[in-house]
C-alpha positions as CSV (number, residue, x, y, z in Angstrom):
1,X,95.3,-96.3,-121.3
2,X,91.7,-94.7,-121.4
3,X,91.8,-95.5,-125.2
4,X,92.7,-99.0,-124.6
5,X,90.0,-99.4,-122.0
6,X,87.6,-97.8,-124.2
7,X,88.6,-99.9,-127.1
8,X,88.2,-103.1,-125.1
9,X,84.8,-102.1,-123.9
10,X,83.8,-101.5,-127.6
11,X,85.2,-105.0,-128.8
12,X,83.2,-106.5,-125.9
13,X,79.8,-105.0,-126.7
14,X,80.4,-105.7,-130.4
15,X,81.0,-109.4,-129.7
16,X,78.0,-109.7,-127.3
17,X,75.9,-107.9,-130.1
18,X,77.3,-110.2,-132.9
19,X,76.2,-113.2,-130.9
20,X,73.0,-112.0,-129.9
21,X,72.0,-110.8,-133.1
22,X,73.6,-112.8,-136.0
23,X,70.9,-115.7,-135.9
24,X,68.1,-113.0,-136.7
25,X,69.1,-113.3,-140.4
26,X,68.5,-117.1,-140.6
27,X,65.2,-119.4,-140.4
28,X,64.3,-119.8,-136.6
29,X,62.2,-122.9,-136.1
30,X,60.1,-123.4,-133.3
31,X,59.7,-119.8,-132.1
32,X,56.5,-118.4,-130.8
33,X,54.2,-116.4,-132.8
34,X,54.6,-113.3,-130.5
35,X,51.3,-111.2,-131.0
36,X,53.0,-107.8,-129.9
37,X,56.6,-107.1,-131.0
38,X,56.6,-104.1,-129.0
39,X,55.9,-105.9,-125.8
40,X,58.5,-108.6,-126.5
41,X,61.1,-105.9,-127.1
42,X,60.2,-104.3,-123.8
43,X,60.7,-107.5,-122.0
44,X,63.9,-108.5,-123.7
45,X,65.4,-105.1,-123.2
46,X,64.7,-105.6,-119.6
47,X,66.5,-108.9,-119.5
48,X,69.5,-107.5,-121.4
49,X,69.9,-105.4,-118.2
50,X,69.3,-108.1,-115.7
51,X,72.3,-109.9,-113.9
52,X,73.4,-113.2,-115.4
53,X,72.0,-116.2,-114.0
54,X,75.2,-118.2,-114.6
55,X,78.8,-117.1,-114.7
56,X,81.5,-117.4,-117.2
57,X,83.8,-119.2,-114.7
58,X,81.2,-121.8,-113.9
59,X,80.5,-122.5,-117.6
60,X,84.3,-122.9,-118.1
61,X,84.4,-125.1,-115.3
62,X,81.9,-127.4,-116.8
63,X,83.5,-127.4,-120.1
64,X,86.5,-128.8,-118.3
65,X,84.4,-131.5,-116.7
66,X,83.0,-132.3,-120.1
67,X,86.3,-132.6,-121.5
68,X,87.0,-135.4,-119.0
69,X,83.8,-137.2,-120.1
70,X,85.0,-136.9,-123.8
71,X,88.4,-138.5,-122.7
72,X,86.5,-141.4,-121.0
73,X,87.7,-140.1,-117.4
74,X,84.1,-139.1,-116.3
75,X,80.7,-140.0,-116.7
76,X,77.6,-137.4,-117.3
77,X,74.3,-137.8,-115.5
78,X,71.9,-135.2,-116.6
79,X,68.1,-135.3,-115.6
80,X,65.0,-133.3,-114.6
81,X,61.5,-132.3,-116.0
82,X,60.6,-132.7,-119.5
83,X,59.1,-129.2,-118.9
84,X,59.3,-127.2,-115.8
85,X,56.3,-125.1,-114.7
86,X,56.1,-122.0,-112.8
87,X,53.4,-123.4,-110.3
88,X,55.9,-126.4,-109.4
89,X,58.9,-124.4,-109.1
90,X,58.7,-125.1,-105.2
91,X,61.1,-126.1,-102.5
92,X,59.8,-129.6,-102.4
93,X,60.1,-130.2,-106.2
94,X,63.5,-128.7,-106.3
95,X,64.7,-131.0,-103.4
96,X,63.0,-134.2,-105.0
97,X,64.8,-133.9,-108.3
98,X,68.2,-132.9,-106.7
99,X,67.9,-135.8,-104.1
100,X,67.2,-138.3,-106.9
101,X,70.2,-137.0,-109.0
102,X,72.5,-137.2,-105.9
103,X,71.5,-140.7,-105.4
104,X,71.9,-141.8,-108.9
105,X,75.3,-140.2,-109.1
106,X,76.6,-142.0,-106.0
107,X,75.7,-145.3,-107.5
108,X,77.6,-144.4,-110.7
109,X,80.4,-143.0,-109.0
110,X,81.1,-146.2,-107.1
111,X,80.3,-148.5,-110.0
112,X,82.4,-146.8,-112.6
113,X,85.2,-145.5,-110.3
114,X,85.0,-142.4,-112.1
115,X,83.6,-138.9,-111.4
116,X,79.9,-137.9,-112.3
117,X,79.3,-134.7,-113.8
118,X,75.8,-133.8,-112.7
119,X,73.6,-131.5,-114.8
120,X,69.9,-130.7,-113.9
121,X,67.5,-130.1,-116.5
122,X,66.4,-127.2,-114.1
123,X,66.2,-123.5,-113.8
124,X,65.4,-122.9,-117.5
125,X,63.6,-125.8,-119.1
126,X,60.2,-123.9,-119.4
127,X,59.9,-124.2,-123.2
128,X,59.1,-127.1,-125.6
129,X,59.1,-127.6,-129.4
130,X,55.9,-128.8,-130.7
131,X,55.1,-131.1,-133.8
132,X,51.9,-129.0,-134.5
133,X,51.4,-125.1,-134.1
134,X,47.6,-125.7,-133.1
135,X,45.8,-128.1,-130.9
136,X,42.3,-129.1,-131.6
137,X,39.7,-130.2,-129.0
138,X,36.1,-130.7,-129.7
139,X,36.1,-128.7,-132.6
140,X,37.8,-125.7,-131.1
141,X,41.4,-124.8,-132.4
142,X,43.9,-122.9,-130.3
143,X,47.6,-122.5,-130.3
144,X,49.7,-125.6,-129.0
145,X,51.2,-125.2,-125.5
146,X,54.9,-124.3,-125.8
147,X,55.8,-124.2,-122.1
148,X,55.2,-121.8,-119.4
149,X,57.8,-119.4,-121.1
150,X,55.4,-119.0,-123.9
151,X,51.7,-119.7,-122.7
152,X,49.6,-121.4,-120.3
153,X,48.6,-125.2,-120.3
154,X,44.9,-124.5,-119.8
155,X,42.9,-124.9,-123.1
156,X,41.3,-121.4,-123.2
157,X,42.2,-118.5,-125.8
158,X,43.6,-116.4,-122.8
159,X,45.8,-118.9,-121.5
160,X,47.0,-120.2,-125.0
161,X,48.0,-116.6,-126.2
162,X,51.7,-116.2,-126.4
163,X,52.7,-113.7,-123.6
164,X,56.3,-112.4,-123.7
165,X,56.0,-111.3,-120.0
166,X,56.4,-114.9,-119.2
167,X,60.0,-114.6,-120.3
168,X,60.6,-112.5,-117.3
169,X,58.8,-115.0,-115.2
170,X,61.0,-117.6,-116.5
171,X,64.0,-115.7,-115.6
172,X,62.8,-115.2,-112.0
173,X,61.9,-118.6,-111.7
174,X,65.2,-119.9,-112.8
175,X,66.9,-117.5,-110.2
176,X,64.7,-119.3,-107.5
177,X,65.7,-122.5,-108.6
178,X,69.4,-121.8,-108.9
179,X,69.5,-120.0,-105.5
180,X,68.0,-123.2,-103.7
181,X,70.3,-125.6,-105.8
182,X,73.5,-123.7,-104.8
183,X,72.4,-123.5,-101.2
184,X,71.6,-127.1,-101.2
185,X,74.6,-128.4,-102.8
186,X,76.9,-126.3,-100.5
187,X,75.0,-126.4,-97.3
188,X,75.3,-130.4,-96.4
189,X,72.3,-131.7,-98.5
190,X,74.7,-133.7,-100.6
191,X,76.7,-135.3,-97.8
192,X,77.8,-138.6,-98.9
193,X,76.6,-140.7,-95.9
194,X,73.2,-139.0,-96.2
195,X,72.8,-139.8,-99.9
196,X,73.8,-143.3,-99.3
197,X,71.3,-143.7,-96.4
198,X,68.6,-142.7,-98.9
199,X,69.8,-145.3,-101.3
200,X,69.9,-147.9,-98.4
201,X,66.3,-147.0,-97.9
202,X,65.4,-147.6,-101.5
203,X,67.1,-151.0,-101.4
204,X,65.2,-151.9,-98.4
205,X,61.7,-150.5,-99.6
206,X,61.7,-151.2,-103.3
207,X,60.3,-154.4,-104.7
208,X,63.4,-154.8,-106.8
209,X,65.8,-153.4,-104.3
210,X,67.1,-156.8,-103.1
211,X,68.9,-157.4,-106.5
212,X,70.9,-154.2,-105.8
213,X,71.9,-155.2,-102.2
214,X,75.5,-156.4,-103.2
215,X,76.3,-153.0,-104.6
216,X,74.7,-151.1,-101.8
217,X,76.8,-153.3,-99.4
218,X,80.0,-152.5,-101.4
219,X,79.4,-148.8,-100.9
220,X,78.5,-149.1,-97.4
221,X,81.8,-151.0,-96.8
222,X,83.6,-148.3,-98.7
223,X,82.3,-145.5,-96.6
224,X,83.2,-147.5,-93.3
225,X,86.7,-148.0,-94.6
226,X,87.1,-144.3,-95.3
227,X,85.7,-143.7,-91.8
228,X,88.3,-146.1,-90.3
229,X,91.1,-144.3,-92.1
230,X,89.9,-141.0,-90.5
231,X,88.3,-139.5,-93.5
232,X,85.3,-137.3,-92.1
233,X,82.5,-138.0,-94.8
234,X,81.1,-134.5,-93.6
235,X,84.0,-132.8,-95.5
236,X,82.2,-134.4,-98.8
237,X,79.0,-132.6,-98.0
238,X,79.3,-130.3,-101.1
239,X,78.6,-131.4,-104.7
240,X,79.4,-129.7,-108.1
241,X,76.0,-129.2,-109.8
242,X,75.3,-127.4,-113.0
243,X,72.1,-126.6,-114.9
244,X,71.1,-126.9,-118.6
245,X,68.1,-126.7,-120.6
246,X,67.2,-126.6,-124.5
247,X,68.3,-123.2,-125.9
248,X,65.0,-122.9,-127.8
249,X,63.8,-119.4,-127.4
250,X,66.4,-117.5,-129.3
251,X,65.0,-114.0,-128.1
252,X,65.6,-115.0,-124.5
253,X,69.0,-116.4,-124.8
254,X,70.0,-113.5,-127.0
255,X,68.9,-111.0,-124.1
256,X,71.0,-113.0,-121.7
257,X,74.1,-113.1,-123.7
258,X,77.2,-111.4,-122.2
259,X,80.8,-111.1,-123.2
260,X,83.6,-110.9,-120.7
261,X,85.7,-107.9,-121.1
262,X,88.9,-109.8,-119.8
263,X,88.9,-112.5,-122.2
264,X,86.3,-111.3,-125.2
265,X,84.7,-114.6,-124.8
266,X,80.9,-114.8,-125.0
267,X,78.3,-116.8,-122.8
268,X,74.9,-117.5,-122.9
269,X,74.2,-116.7,-119.3
270,X,70.9,-118.5,-118.7
271,X,72.4,-121.9,-118.0
272,X,75.8,-123.7,-117.8
273,X,74.9,-126.0,-120.8
274,X,72.2,-125.4,-123.6
275,X,71.3,-127.8,-126.0
276,X,70.0,-127.9,-129.7
277,X,66.9,-130.0,-130.1
278,X,66.1,-132.5,-132.8
279,X,63.6,-130.2,-134.4
280,X,66.0,-127.2,-134.5
281,X,69.6,-128.6,-135.6
282,X,69.2,-127.3,-139.2
283,X,72.8,-126.4,-140.2
284,X,71.8,-123.3,-142.0
285,X,69.3,-122.3,-139.2
286,X,69.2,-119.6,-136.5
287,X,69.8,-122.0,-133.5
288,X,73.0,-123.4,-135.0
289,X,74.3,-120.0,-135.8
290,X,73.6,-118.7,-132.3
291,X,75.2,-121.6,-130.7
292,X,78.3,-121.2,-133.0
293,X,78.8,-117.7,-131.2
294,X,78.8,-118.7,-127.5
295,X,81.7,-120.4,-125.5
296,X,79.5,-122.5,-123.2
297,X,79.7,-126.3,-123.5
298,X,76.8,-127.2,-125.7
299,X,75.0,-130.1,-127.0
300,X,73.0,-131.4,-129.8
301,X,70.2,-134.0,-130.0
302,X,70.5,-136.7,-132.6
303,X,67.4,-138.7,-133.7
304,X,67.2,-141.9,-135.8
305,X,67.1,-139.9,-139.1
306,X,70.5,-138.2,-138.4
307,X,73.0,-138.7,-141.3
308,X,76.8,-138.7,-141.0
309,X,76.9,-135.9,-143.1
310,X,74.8,-133.9,-140.7
311,X,77.0,-135.0,-137.8
312,X,80.1,-133.8,-139.6
313,X,78.4,-130.5,-140.5
314,X,77.5,-130.0,-136.9
315,X,81.1,-130.7,-136.1
316,X,82.4,-128.0,-138.5
317,X,79.9,-125.4,-137.6
318,X,80.0,-125.9,-133.6
319,X,83.3,-127.3,-132.9
320,X,85.7,-126.3,-135.7
321,X,88.7,-126.5,-133.5
322,X,87.8,-129.9,-132.4
323,X,88.2,-128.9,-128.6
324,X,87.4,-131.7,-126.0
325,X,84.4,-130.6,-123.8
326,X,83.0,-128.3,-126.2
327,X,80.4,-130.6,-128.0
328,X,78.2,-133.1,-126.9
329,X,76.0,-135.6,-129.0
330,X,72.8,-136.8,-127.2
331,X,71.5,-139.7,-129.2
332,X,67.8,-140.3,-128.9
333,X,67.6,-143.0,-131.7
334,X,64.9,-145.3,-129.9
335,X,65.5,-148.8,-128.6
336,X,64.9,-150.4,-131.8
337,X,67.2,-148.3,-133.8
338,X,70.1,-147.3,-131.7
339,X,72.3,-150.4,-132.4
340,X,71.9,-149.5,-136.2
341,X,72.2,-145.9,-136.2
342,X,74.8,-145.0,-133.7
343,X,77.9,-147.1,-134.9
344,X,78.3,-145.2,-138.2
345,X,78.1,-141.7,-136.4
346,X,80.6,-142.6,-133.8
347,X,82.9,-144.0,-136.4
348,X,82.7,-140.9,-138.5
349,X,83.3,-138.5,-135.5
350,X,86.1,-140.6,-134.4
351,X,87.7,-140.4,-138.1
352,X,87.5,-136.6,-137.7
353,X,89.8,-136.7,-134.6
354,X,87.1,-134.9,-132.6
355,X,86.7,-135.6,-128.9
356,X,82.9,-135.2,-128.2
357,X,80.9,-136.7,-125.4
358,X,78.5,-139.4,-126.5
359,X,75.4,-139.4,-124.2
360,X,72.2,-141.5,-124.3
361,X,68.7,-140.0,-124.2
362,X,66.7,-143.0,-123.9
363,X,63.4,-141.2,-123.3
364,X,62.4,-139.4,-126.5
365,X,62.8,-142.3,-128.9
366,X,60.5,-144.5,-126.9
367,X,57.4,-142.5,-126.4
368,X,54.1,-144.6,-127.1
369,X,50.4,-143.8,-126.5
370,X,48.7,-146.2,-124.1
371,X,44.9,-147.3,-124.5
372,X,43.9,-144.7,-122.1
373,X,45.4,-142.0,-124.5
374,X,48.1,-141.0,-122.0
375,X,51.6,-140.5,-123.6
376,X,54.0,-142.8,-121.8
377,X,57.2,-145.0,-122.1
378,X,58.0,-148.5,-121.3
379,X,60.8,-148.7,-118.8
380,X,62.0,-151.7,-120.4
381,X,62.3,-149.9,-123.6
382,X,64.3,-147.1,-121.9
383,X,66.8,-149.7,-120.4
384,X,67.0,-151.4,-123.9
385,X,68.2,-148.3,-125.3
386,X,70.7,-147.5,-122.9
387,X,71.8,-151.1,-123.1
388,X,72.3,-150.9,-126.8
389,X,74.1,-147.4,-126.4
390,X,76.5,-149.3,-124.1
391,X,77.0,-152.3,-126.6
392,X,77.8,-150.1,-129.5
393,X,80.6,-148.2,-127.6
394,X,81.9,-151.5,-126.4
395,X,82.2,-152.8,-130.0
396,X,84.0,-149.7,-131.0
397,X,86.2,-149.3,-128.1
398,X,84.8,-145.7,-127.4
399,X,83.5,-144.1,-124.1
400,X,79.7,-144.4,-123.1
401,X,79.8,-140.8,-121.7
402,X,76.4,-141.2,-119.8
403,X,72.8,-140.5,-119.8
404,X,70.3,-137.6,-120.3
405,X,66.8,-138.5,-118.8
406,X,63.4,-136.9,-117.9
407,X,62.7,-137.5,-114.3
408,X,61.2,-136.4,-111.3
409,X,61.7,-137.0,-107.3
410,X,57.9,-137.5,-107.2
411,X,56.0,-140.7,-107.1
412,X,54.2,-140.1,-110.5
413,X,52.5,-142.7,-112.6
414,X,53.8,-141.5,-116.2
415,X,56.1,-144.3,-117.3
416,X,55.1,-148.1,-117.0
417,X,57.3,-150.8,-115.7
418,X,60.4,-150.5,-113.7
419,X,60.9,-150.8,-109.9
420,X,57.6,-151.0,-108.0
421,X,56.1,-151.4,-111.6
422,X,53.7,-148.8,-112.6
423,X,50.8,-150.6,-114.8
424,X,49.4,-149.0,-117.9
425,X,45.9,-148.9,-116.1
426,X,47.5,-146.8,-113.2
427,X,48.8,-144.1,-115.4
428,X,45.8,-141.7,-114.4
429,X,46.5,-142.0,-110.8
430,X,49.3,-139.4,-110.8
431,X,50.0,-138.2,-114.4
432,X,51.2,-134.7,-113.8
433,X,53.7,-133.9,-116.6
434,X,53.1,-130.8,-118.3
435,X,54.4,-132.4,-121.6
436,X,56.3,-135.8,-121.7
437,X,56.3,-138.7,-119.3
438,X,58.8,-138.8,-116.7
439,X,60.5,-141.4,-114.6
440,X,59.7,-141.4,-111.1
441,X,62.0,-141.5,-108.0
442,X,62.0,-145.4,-107.8
443,X,62.2,-145.8,-111.6
444,X,65.2,-143.5,-111.9
445,X,67.0,-145.2,-109.0
446,X,66.2,-148.5,-110.6
447,X,67.8,-147.2,-113.9
448,X,70.8,-146.0,-112.2
449,X,71.4,-149.3,-110.5
450,X,70.9,-151.0,-113.9
451,X,73.4,-148.7,-115.6
452,X,75.8,-149.2,-112.8
453,X,76.0,-153.0,-113.6
454,X,76.4,-152.3,-117.3
455,X,79.4,-150.0,-116.6
456,X,80.9,-152.7,-114.1
457,X,80.5,-155.4,-116.6
458,X,82.5,-153.4,-119.4
459,X,86.0,-154.8,-119.7
460,X,87.3,-151.6,-120.3
461,X,86.2,-149.6,-117.1
462,X,89.2,-149.2,-114.7
463,X,88.8,-149.8,-110.9
464,X,91.4,-147.0,-110.3
465,X,89.5,-143.9,-109.0
466,X,90.2,-140.7,-110.9
467,X,89.8,-137.1,-110.1
468,X,88.7,-134.4,-112.4
469,X,91.4,-131.9,-113.6
């Protein structure tokens, strides 16, 4: 018996080591140029001994929820900051993002008559890929800002020096965020009646709210009906909520990789779901190798240059057993390209018999530069890409699995247009993002109501409520 236990422990350690280290022999794109390898190793060694941020059972639960999305039995809503910052990992900031996502989810749940799987771009979205390794200002060249997990936003040599100690701060900030999210989603903050009251406030106060009065009234009548039937909505005061981020910094992800002794399954314990970005999805690269070794539900971003062969290669590497819920493709083609790019990709995947989740990222393909020099996005373009995404799936008879957006609960002025329209000349008023422009609270709810309308207009959407298995 003792030998059996010892053998299990050895196998577990070997599996974790293989998952955490096999990527090191492959080209790893978008990794920081850490100036002191010994310092990096000291930090990652500490993280290897740290408690996991998420647990295997939670990841498995999300995988089952994502399987429901893949089968057309649920819808995904994922959103949060483009890049989290340590300074804004505050109670108010977390409250605002969570409140916004819960409001959006209620609208989508009612409109689709399907469960909404909620994932925050939270508790780990502290690193960003960059198109240039260096930034030049007034003749001064410094390393590009790669997120608070790597260096500082201030344009000084000290701030821009990659500092591996920030990985530990990232872990601590993620712990803070997760603790508050868990407390809020189980402590009454997600009460259905309260969330609906917030949405009623949006309808009453927004310049565009009146066009959503009918849907808001329907939700109100549904809640009244439930109460008349004796259902206490306070019993619906909890919500399943997961977190995810781009699995960019492989030294960090490897240090938090754990293998379950009971099952032999290996997980990235930094988040429930990780995704591979457009810049790091090389089939022979380190990121695909690492992701192929973990059992979390995973996602890959697909830009307009994605070919069917690439998608099929990703399927073979990341989902060889064609398991529903394992793999999500997040399409970021741009409003002008999505109707041309997406159909062939969906058809090829369907022909393989794979059950993947198809999700729209309408943000990254629609970034422009305003006359003021601010990076921004037009709400109309964001909405048009979502509409194009829906149209393609309608034409093919497949399930549009949901959306993945960059948003905040604050009244920032970073994207132009939308509800209570932000004008281009107003961008400087509250342009607070550390990287890319985000939808503000009102724009996010405007998008949710618009998306709800699109789902309701689909002939294939059933009015019969379903529950997740």
